VMD Tcl script that builds the backbone (N, CA, C; Angstrom):
set m [mol new atoms 387]
animate dup $m
set s [atomselect $m all]
$s set {name element resname resid chain x y z} {
  {N N MET 1 A 19.575 139.059 2.854}
  {CA C MET 1 A 20.978 138.705 2.647}
  {C C MET 1 A 21.357 137.660 3.687}
  {N N SER 2 A 21.781 136.533 3.217}
  {CA C SER 2 A 22.200 135.451 4.096}
  {C C SER 2 A 23.681 135.580 4.415}
  {N N VAL 3 A 24.015 135.281 5.631}
  {CA C VAL 3 A 25.414 135.332 6.048}
  {C C VAL 3 A 26.223 134.293 5.280}
  {N N PHE 4 A 25.620 133.149 5.031}
  {CA C PHE 4 A 26.337 132.078 4.328}
  {C C PHE 4 A 26.663 132.457 2.886}
  {N N THR 5 A 25.723 133.088 2.195}
  {CA C THR 5 A 26.003 133.491 0.812}
  {C C THR 5 A 27.044 134.599 0.765}
  {N N THR 6 A 27.027 135.472 1.771}
  {CA C THR 6 A 28.014 136.552 1.839}
  {C C THR 6 A 29.407 135.982 2.038}
  {N N PHE 7 A 29.548 135.073 2.983}
  {CA C PHE 7 A 30.859 134.472 3.243}
  {C C PHE 7 A 31.309 133.590 2.085}
  {N N TYR 8 A 30.358 132.917 1.439}
  {CA C TYR 8 A 30.716 132.100 0.277}
  {C C TYR 8 A 31.336 132.965 -0.812}
  {N N SER 9 A 30.741 134.108 -1.079}
  {CA C SER 9 A 31.283 134.968 -2.121}
  {C C SER 9 A 32.626 135.560 -1.710}
  {N N ALA 10 A 32.766 135.959 -0.452}
  {CA C ALA 10 A 34.026 136.574 0.001}
  {C C ALA 10 A 35.162 135.559 0.014}
  {N N PHE 11 A 34.929 134.404 0.559}
  {CA C PHE 11 A 36.003 133.423 0.696}
  {C C PHE 11 A 36.304 132.703 -0.621}
  {N N GLY 12 A 35.345 132.704 -1.540}
  {CA C GLY 12 A 35.542 132.014 -2.806}
  {C C GLY 12 A 35.874 132.917 -3.976}
  {N N ASN 13 A 36.062 134.228 -3.727}
  {CA C ASN 13 A 36.356 135.184 -4.799}
  {C C ASN 13 A 35.246 135.164 -5.850}
  {N N ARG 14 A 34.013 135.187 -5.385}
  {CA C ARG 14 A 32.852 135.124 -6.277}
  {C C ARG 14 A 32.036 136.403 -6.212}
  {N N CYS 15 A 31.360 136.689 -7.288}
  {CA C CYS 15 A 30.462 137.843 -7.353}
  {C C CYS 15 A 29.365 137.667 -6.305}
  {N N PRO 16 A 29.102 138.677 -5.484}
  {CA C PRO 16 A 28.068 138.544 -4.460}
  {C C PRO 16 A 26.647 138.393 -5.010}
  {N N ARG 17 A 26.420 138.862 -6.236}
  {CA C ARG 17 A 25.064 138.788 -6.791}
  {C C ARG 17 A 24.778 137.445 -7.455}
  {N N CYS 18 A 25.718 136.900 -8.238}
  {CA C CYS 18 A 25.424 135.672 -8.986}
  {C C CYS 18 A 26.226 134.451 -8.531}
  {N N HIS 19 A 27.287 134.644 -7.801}
  {CA C HIS 19 A 28.183 133.574 -7.321}
  {C C HIS 19 A 28.861 132.807 -8.443}
  {N N ASN 20 A 28.860 133.338 -9.648}
  {CA C ASN 20 A 29.518 132.658 -10.762}
  {C C ASN 20 A 30.797 133.357 -11.199}
  {N N GLY 21 A 30.738 134.651 -11.393}
  {CA C GLY 21 A 31.902 135.399 -11.859}
  {C C GLY 21 A 32.899 135.655 -10.743}
  {N N ARG 22 A 34.141 135.815 -11.119}
  {CA C ARG 22 A 35.189 136.120 -10.150}
  {C C ARG 22 A 35.333 137.637 -10.000}
  {N N VAL 23 A 35.634 138.073 -8.785}
  {CA C VAL 23 A 35.799 139.501 -8.518}
  {C C VAL 23 A 37.225 139.934 -8.842}
  {N N PHE 24 A 38.204 139.123 -8.463}
  {CA C PHE 24 A 39.605 139.445 -8.701}
  {C C PHE 24 A 40.126 138.632 -9.876}
  {N N GLU 25 A 41.081 139.197 -10.590}
  {CA C GLU 25 A 41.636 138.571 -11.789}
  {C C GLU 25 A 42.207 137.181 -11.509}
  {N N ASN 26 A 42.944 137.069 -10.423}
  {CA C ASN 26 A 43.620 135.817 -10.098}
  {C C ASN 26 A 43.046 135.279 -8.795}
  {N N ASN 27 A 42.881 133.971 -8.711}
  {CA C ASN 27 A 42.346 133.361 -7.499}
  {C C ASN 27 A 43.364 133.354 -6.360}
  {N N ASN 28 A 44.641 133.502 -6.683}
  {CA C ASN 28 A 45.704 133.496 -5.675}
  {C C ASN 28 A 45.988 134.932 -5.237}
  {N N PRO 29 A 45.675 135.288 -3.978}
  {CA C PRO 29 A 45.918 136.669 -3.546}
  {C C PRO 29 A 47.394 137.021 -3.443}
  {N N TYR 30 A 48.271 136.026 -3.396}
  {CA C TYR 30 A 49.701 136.285 -3.269}
  {C C TYR 30 A 50.427 136.336 -4.601}
  {N N ASN 31 A 49.687 136.277 -5.704}
  {CA C ASN 31 A 50.280 136.425 -7.026}
  {C C ASN 31 A 50.701 137.882 -7.187}
  {N N LEU 32 A 51.990 138.108 -7.393}
  {CA C LEU 32 A 52.513 139.476 -7.455}
  {C C LEU 32 A 52.083 140.226 -8.714}
  {N N LYS 33 A 51.749 139.491 -9.756}
  {CA C LYS 33 A 51.386 140.149 -11.009}
  {C C LYS 33 A 49.972 140.728 -10.964}
  {N N ASN 34 A 48.990 139.934 -10.576}
  {CA C ASN 34 A 47.611 140.428 -10.589}
  {C C ASN 34 A 46.755 139.849 -9.462}
  {N N GLY 35 A 47.343 139.525 -8.337}
  {CA C GLY 35 A 46.602 138.952 -7.228}
  {C C GLY 35 A 45.634 139.913 -6.565}
  {N N LEU 36 A 45.912 141.208 -6.646}
  {CA C LEU 36 A 45.044 142.208 -6.028}
  {C C LEU 36 A 44.319 143.067 -7.057}
  {N N THR 37 A 44.308 142.635 -8.310}
  {CA C THR 37 A 43.654 143.378 -9.375}
  {C C THR 37 A 42.202 142.937 -9.507}
  {N N MET 38 A 41.304 143.900 -9.348}
  {CA C MET 38 A 39.873 143.607 -9.469}
  {C C MET 38 A 39.419 143.748 -10.910}
  {N N LYS 39 A 38.432 142.952 -11.253}
  {CA C LYS 39 A 37.777 143.131 -12.537}
  {C C LYS 39 A 36.849 144.335 -12.427}
  {N N GLU 40 A 36.555 144.950 -13.557}
  {CA C GLU 40 A 35.682 146.120 -13.549}
  {C C GLU 40 A 34.243 145.722 -13.256}
  {N N LYS 41 A 33.809 144.601 -13.841}
  {CA C LYS 41 A 32.452 144.122 -13.613}
  {C C LYS 41 A 32.423 142.604 -13.696}
  {N N CYS 42 A 31.355 142.026 -13.219}
  {CA C CYS 42 A 31.203 140.574 -13.227}
  {C C CYS 42 A 31.035 140.082 -14.662}
  {N N PRO 43 A 31.817 139.082 -15.086}
  {CA C PRO 43 A 31.674 138.575 -16.445}
  {C C PRO 43 A 30.369 137.816 -16.662}
  {N N ASN 44 A 29.710 137.389 -15.591}
  {CA C ASN 44 A 28.483 136.620 -15.723}
  {C C ASN 44 A 27.221 137.494 -15.683}
  {N N CYS 45 A 27.074 138.299 -14.629}
  {CA C CYS 45 A 25.838 139.083 -14.477}
  {C C CYS 45 A 26.010 140.563 -14.796}
  {N N GLY 46 A 27.247 141.018 -14.990}
  {CA C GLY 46 A 27.487 142.405 -15.362}
  {C C GLY 46 A 27.481 143.391 -14.212}
  {N N LEU 47 A 27.481 142.921 -12.968}
  {CA C LEU 47 A 27.504 143.818 -11.814}
  {C C LEU 47 A 28.784 144.641 -11.824}
  {N N LYS 48 A 28.636 145.960 -11.800}
  {CA C LYS 48 A 29.801 146.833 -11.753}
  {C C LYS 48 A 30.286 146.876 -10.312}
  {N N TYR 49 A 31.530 146.484 -10.090}
  {CA C TYR 49 A 32.033 146.360 -8.725}
  {C C TYR 49 A 32.301 147.712 -8.067}
  {N N GLU 50 A 32.971 148.610 -8.751}
  {CA C GLU 50 A 33.229 149.932 -8.179}
  {C C GLU 50 A 32.178 150.890 -8.731}
  {N N ARG 51 A 31.195 151.190 -7.929}
  {CA C ARG 51 A 30.044 151.959 -8.394}
  {C C ARG 51 A 30.319 153.435 -8.574}
  {N N GLU 52 A 31.250 153.959 -7.787}
  {CA C GLU 52 A 31.609 155.375 -7.884}
  {C C GLU 52 A 33.033 155.540 -7.383}
  {N N VAL 53 A 33.612 156.676 -7.671}
  {CA C VAL 53 A 34.968 156.952 -7.203}
  {C C VAL 53 A 34.944 156.991 -5.674}
  {N N GLY 54 A 35.865 156.283 -5.059}
  {CA C GLY 54 A 35.932 156.242 -3.597}
  {C C GLY 54 A 34.989 155.239 -2.966}
  {N N TYR 55 A 34.364 154.395 -3.769}
  {CA C TYR 55 A 33.392 153.417 -3.255}
  {C C TYR 55 A 34.010 152.499 -2.196}
  {N N PHE 56 A 35.265 152.149 -2.381}
  {CA C PHE 56 A 35.876 151.167 -1.490}
  {C C PHE 56 A 36.509 151.775 -0.238}
  {N N TYR 57 A 36.265 153.052 0.036}
  {CA C TYR 57 A 36.717 153.601 1.316}
  {C C TYR 57 A 36.050 152.853 2.466}
  {N N GLY 58 A 34.824 152.459 2.279}
  {CA C GLY 58 A 34.112 151.696 3.306}
  {C C GLY 58 A 34.715 150.329 3.540}
  {N N ALA 59 A 35.386 149.780 2.528}
  {CA C ALA 59 A 36.035 148.470 2.693}
  {C C ALA 59 A 37.183 148.551 3.683}
  {N N MET 60 A 37.714 149.763 3.881}
  {CA C MET 60 A 38.777 149.912 4.887}
  {C C MET 60 A 38.237 149.586 6.275}
  {N N TYR 61 A 36.981 149.929 6.537}
  {CA C TYR 61 A 36.370 149.602 7.820}
  {C C TYR 61 A 36.172 148.095 7.958}
  {N N MET 62 A 35.817 147.447 6.855}
  {CA C MET 62 A 35.699 145.981 6.870}
  {C C MET 62 A 37.051 145.349 7.165}
  {N N SER 63 A 38.083 145.858 6.525}
  {CA C SER 63 A 39.432 145.340 6.756}
  {C C SER 63 A 39.845 145.556 8.211}
  {N N TYR 64 A 39.530 146.721 8.731}
  {CA C TYR 64 A 39.820 147.026 10.132}
  {C C TYR 64 A 39.112 146.034 11.054}
  {N N ALA 65 A 37.843 145.749 10.776}
  {CA C ALA 65 A 37.091 144.803 11.602}
  {C C ALA 65 A 37.691 143.398 11.534}
  {N N LEU 66 A 38.115 142.980 10.345}
  {CA C LEU 66 A 38.751 141.663 10.220}
  {C C LEU 66 A 40.047 141.599 11.027}
  {N N GLN 67 A 40.833 142.657 10.961}
  {CA C GLN 67 A 42.100 142.686 11.703}
  {C C GLN 67 A 41.856 142.720 13.211}
  {N N VAL 68 A 40.879 143.493 13.655}
  {CA C VAL 68 A 40.564 143.554 15.081}
  {C C VAL 68 A 40.082 142.187 15.566}
  {N N GLY 69 A 39.293 141.509 14.753}
  {CA C GLY 69 A 38.866 140.149 15.107}
  {C C GLY 69 A 40.058 139.227 15.305}
  {N N LEU 70 A 41.045 139.345 14.438}
  {CA C LEU 70 A 42.268 138.554 14.572}
  {C C LEU 70 A 43.004 138.907 15.861}
  {N N PHE 71 A 43.094 140.190 16.172}
  {CA C PHE 71 A 43.777 140.632 17.395}
  {C C PHE 71 A 43.077 140.096 18.639}
  {N N VAL 72 A 41.751 140.132 18.639}
  {CA C VAL 72 A 40.998 139.653 19.798}
  {C C VAL 72 A 41.220 138.158 19.996}
  {N N ILE 73 A 41.190 137.408 18.918}
  {CA C ILE 73 A 41.440 135.962 19.017}
  {C C ILE 73 A 42.834 135.699 19.566}
  {N N LEU 74 A 43.832 136.406 19.037}
  {CA C LEU 74 A 45.199 136.224 19.530}
  {C C LEU 74 A 45.336 136.642 20.985}
  {N N TYR 75 A 44.643 137.697 21.376}
  {CA C TYR 75 A 44.701 138.157 22.763}
  {C C TYR 75 A 44.156 137.082 23.705}
  {N N PHE 76 A 43.002 136.512 23.360}
  {CA C PHE 76 A 42.422 135.487 24.219}
  {C C PHE 76 A 43.260 134.211 24.234}
  {N N LEU 77 A 43.791 133.822 23.094}
  {CA C LEU 77 A 44.673 132.654 23.072}
  {C C LEU 77 A 45.903 132.886 23.939}
  {N N ASN 78 A 46.440 134.089 23.878}
  {CA C ASN 78 A 47.617 134.403 24.673}
  {C C ASN 78 A 47.292 134.457 26.167}
  {N N SER 79 A 46.153 135.041 26.504}
  {CA C SER 79 A 45.830 135.168 27.929}
  {C C SER 79 A 45.404 133.844 28.552}
  {N N ILE 80 A 44.874 132.923 27.743}
  {CA C ILE 80 A 44.408 131.645 28.294}
  {C C ILE 80 A 45.490 130.569 28.247}
  {N N TRP 81 A 46.158 130.406 27.087}
  {CA C TRP 81 A 47.069 129.276 26.943}
  {C C TRP 81 A 48.533 129.661 26.792}
  {N N TRP 82 A 48.822 130.578 25.921}
  {CA C TRP 82 A 50.213 130.794 25.542}
  {C C TRP 82 A 51.041 131.493 26.614}
  {N N LYS 83 A 50.529 132.553 27.183}
  {CA C LYS 83 A 51.238 133.358 28.189}
  {C C LYS 83 A 52.562 133.911 27.662}
  {N N LEU 84 A 52.537 134.410 26.447}
  {CA C LEU 84 A 53.740 134.999 25.848}
  {C C LEU 84 A 53.947 136.414 26.362}
  {N N GLU 85 A 55.164 136.882 26.225}
  {CA C GLU 85 A 55.452 138.261 26.613}
  {C C GLU 85 A 54.805 139.221 25.612}
  {N N ASN 86 A 54.606 140.459 26.046}
  {CA C ASN 86 A 53.938 141.449 25.198}
  {C C ASN 86 A 54.685 141.693 23.889}
  {N N LEU 87 A 56.000 141.757 23.939}
  {CA C LEU 87 A 56.775 142.003 22.729}
  {C C LEU 87 A 56.636 140.837 21.744}
  {N N THR 88 A 56.608 139.632 22.252}
  {CA C THR 88 A 56.462 138.455 21.392}
  {C C THR 88 A 55.110 138.452 20.704}
  {N N ILE 89 A 54.055 138.707 21.457}
  {CA C ILE 89 A 52.723 138.716 20.843}
  {C C ILE 89 A 52.580 139.882 19.876}
  {N N LEU 90 A 53.216 141.005 20.164}
  {CA C LEU 90 A 53.201 142.140 19.246}
  {C C LEU 90 A 53.895 141.778 17.931}
  {N N LEU 91 A 55.011 141.102 18.007}
  {CA C LEU 91 A 55.712 140.670 16.782}
  {C C LEU 91 A 54.875 139.669 15.990}
  {N N ILE 92 A 54.195 138.769 16.680}
  {CA C ILE 92 A 53.318 137.806 15.997}
  {C C ILE 92 A 52.200 138.546 15.267}
  {N N ILE 93 A 51.615 139.527 15.924}
  {CA C ILE 93 A 50.533 140.298 15.305}
  {C C ILE 93 A 51.039 141.063 14.087}
  {N N ILE 94 A 52.209 141.673 14.186}
  {CA C ILE 94 A 52.763 142.418 13.053}
  {C C ILE 94 A 53.024 141.497 11.869}
  {N N VAL 95 A 53.600 140.346 12.132}
  {CA C VAL 95 A 53.872 139.387 11.053}
  {C C VAL 95 A 52.570 138.907 10.426}
  {N N LEU 96 A 51.562 138.627 11.242}
  {CA C LEU 96 A 50.282 138.167 10.701}
  {C C LEU 96 A 49.581 139.252 9.887}
  {N N VAL 97 A 49.617 140.486 10.358}
  {CA C VAL 97 A 48.974 141.579 9.619}
  {C C VAL 97 A 49.620 141.739 8.246}
  {N N ILE 98 A 50.931 141.726 8.208}
  {CA C ILE 98 A 51.634 141.892 6.931}
  {C C ILE 98 A 51.412 140.696 6.018}
  {N N SER 99 A 51.483 139.498 6.574}
  {CA C SER 99 A 51.352 138.309 5.727}
  {C C SER 99 A 49.914 138.060 5.287}
  {N N LEU 100 A 48.933 138.479 6.065}
  {CA C LEU 100 A 47.539 138.259 5.698}
  {C C LEU 100 A 46.906 139.447 4.963}
  {N N PHE 101 A 47.681 140.496 4.710}
  {CA C PHE 101 A 47.137 141.674 4.036}
  {C C PHE 101 A 46.431 141.352 2.716}
  {N N PRO 102 A 47.021 140.558 1.823}
  {CA C PRO 102 A 46.311 140.297 0.558}
  {C C PRO 102 A 44.951 139.627 0.763}
  {N N ILE 103 A 44.852 138.765 1.747}
  {CA C ILE 103 A 43.587 138.078 1.992}
  {C C ILE 103 A 42.560 139.033 2.589}
  {N N THR 104 A 42.951 139.802 3.595}
  {CA C THR 104 A 41.995 140.738 4.203}
  {C C THR 104 A 41.603 141.842 3.229}
  {N N PHE 105 A 42.506 142.240 2.358}
  {CA C PHE 105 A 42.186 143.240 1.329}
  {C C PHE 105 A 41.071 142.725 0.434}
  {N N ARG 106 A 41.222 141.505 -0.050}
  {CA C ARG 106 A 40.230 140.927 -0.951}
  {C C ARG 106 A 38.905 140.680 -0.236}
  {N N TRP 107 A 38.961 140.070 0.938}
  {CA C TRP 107 A 37.734 139.762 1.665}
  {C C TRP 107 A 36.971 141.033 2.011}
  {N N SER 108 A 37.686 142.071 2.425}
  {CA C SER 108 A 37.001 143.303 2.814}
  {C C SER 108 A 36.302 143.942 1.617}
  {N N ARG 109 A 36.904 143.908 0.467}
  {CA C ARG 109 A 36.269 144.488 -0.726}
  {C C ARG 109 A 35.042 143.684 -1.147}
  {N N ILE 110 A 35.166 142.365 -1.146}
  {CA C ILE 110 A 34.015 141.545 -1.545}
  {C C ILE 110 A 32.891 141.667 -0.509}
  {N N LEU 111 A 33.246 141.711 0.776}
  {CA C LEU 111 A 32.218 141.884 1.808}
  {C C LEU 111 A 31.538 143.243 1.675}
  {N N TRP 112 A 32.292 144.270 1.317}
  {CA C TRP 112 A 31.708 145.592 1.132}
  {C C TRP 112 A 30.736 145.602 -0.041}
  {N N ILE 113 A 31.098 144.946 -1.127}
  {CA C ILE 113 A 30.181 144.846 -2.276}
  {C C ILE 113 A 28.936 144.065 -1.867}
  {N N ALA 114 A 29.128 142.957 -1.138}
  {CA C ALA 114 A 28.007 142.110 -0.729}
  {C C ALA 114 A 27.071 142.832 0.238}
  {N N PHE 115 A 27.600 143.787 0.983}
  {CA C PHE 115 A 26.785 144.549 1.918}
  {C C PHE 115 A 25.703 145.333 1.186}
  {N N PHE 116 A 25.967 145.754 -0.036}
  {CA C PHE 116 A 25.025 146.554 -0.815}
  {C C PHE 116 A 24.380 145.792 -1.968}
  {N N THR 117 A 24.777 144.544 -2.187}
  {CA C THR 117 A 24.273 143.783 -3.326}
  {C C THR 117 A 23.703 142.459 -2.855}
  {N N PRO 118 A 22.400 142.255 -2.964}
  {CA C PRO 118 A 21.818 140.987 -2.530}
  {C C PRO 118 A 22.114 139.866 -3.530}
  {N N PHE 119 A 22.157 138.662 -3.017}
  {CA C PHE 119 A 22.348 137.472 -3.838}
  {C C PHE 119 A 21.058 137.204 -4.619}
  {N N ASP 120 A 21.200 136.885 -5.903}
  {CA C ASP 120 A 20.061 136.607 -6.769}
  {C C ASP 120 A 20.155 135.167 -7.261}
  {N N LYS 121 A 19.293 134.297 -6.721}
  {CA C LYS 121 A 19.331 132.868 -7.074}
  {C C LYS 121 A 19.072 132.618 -8.552}
  {N N THR 122 A 18.319 133.499 -9.180}
  {CA C THR 122 A 17.965 133.269 -10.579}
  {C C THR 122 A 19.164 133.389 -11.515}
  {N N LEU 123 A 20.275 133.959 -11.029}
  {CA C LEU 123 A 21.452 134.136 -11.879}
  {C C LEU 123 A 22.435 132.970 -11.785}
  {N N LEU 124 A 22.131 131.960 -10.950}
  {CA C LEU 124 A 23.024 130.806 -10.853}
  {C C LEU 124 A 23.077 130.069 -12.166}
  {N N LYS 125 A 24.244 129.552 -12.525}
  {CA C LYS 125 A 24.381 128.790 -13.769}
  {C C LYS 125 A 23.501 127.548 -13.706}
  {N N GLY 126 A 22.829 127.274 -14.807}
  {CA C GLY 126 A 21.979 126.101 -14.887}
  {C C GLY 126 A 20.579 126.338 -14.339}
  {N N LYS 127 A 20.335 127.475 -13.705}
  {CA C LYS 127 A 19.026 127.768 -13.135}
  {C C LYS 127 A 18.307 128.870 -13.912}
  {N N ASN 128 A 18.961 129.416 -14.937}
  {CA C ASN 128 A 18.336 130.475 -15.724}
  {C C ASN 128 A 17.277 129.877 -16.640}
  {N N ASP 129 A 16.071 130.388 -16.553}
  {CA C ASP 129 A 14.993 129.869 -17.413}
  {C C ASP 129 A 14.530 130.929 -18.375}
}
mol reanalyze $m
mol bondsrecalc $m
mol representation Tube
mol addrep $m
């Protein structure tokens, strides 16, 4: 499993196995109608995204790791350059967590699927023989 293929699928809303099908119904995570609605399976390779009930509990840990990474970056930026008060940086973190929730939700789910599903080059469009 390559880190680049994993990030490509997560950031591009692509199936981790074939990189052709979309995981979420809408490419815009902030679409209120279906921005956070997942497809049942990949339309291209047929990979079933939710393999069992409760499969995405592990994605909560991925989401937690993404949020902690954001906090660490903000902490270092604040301690090196910004020098903001604790309440100000806390408010910035709260606003960022709430506003970035749709993105971290999607990325964590796709990363969780990619953790258990290797990329298969033979499924790329135009490369099937």
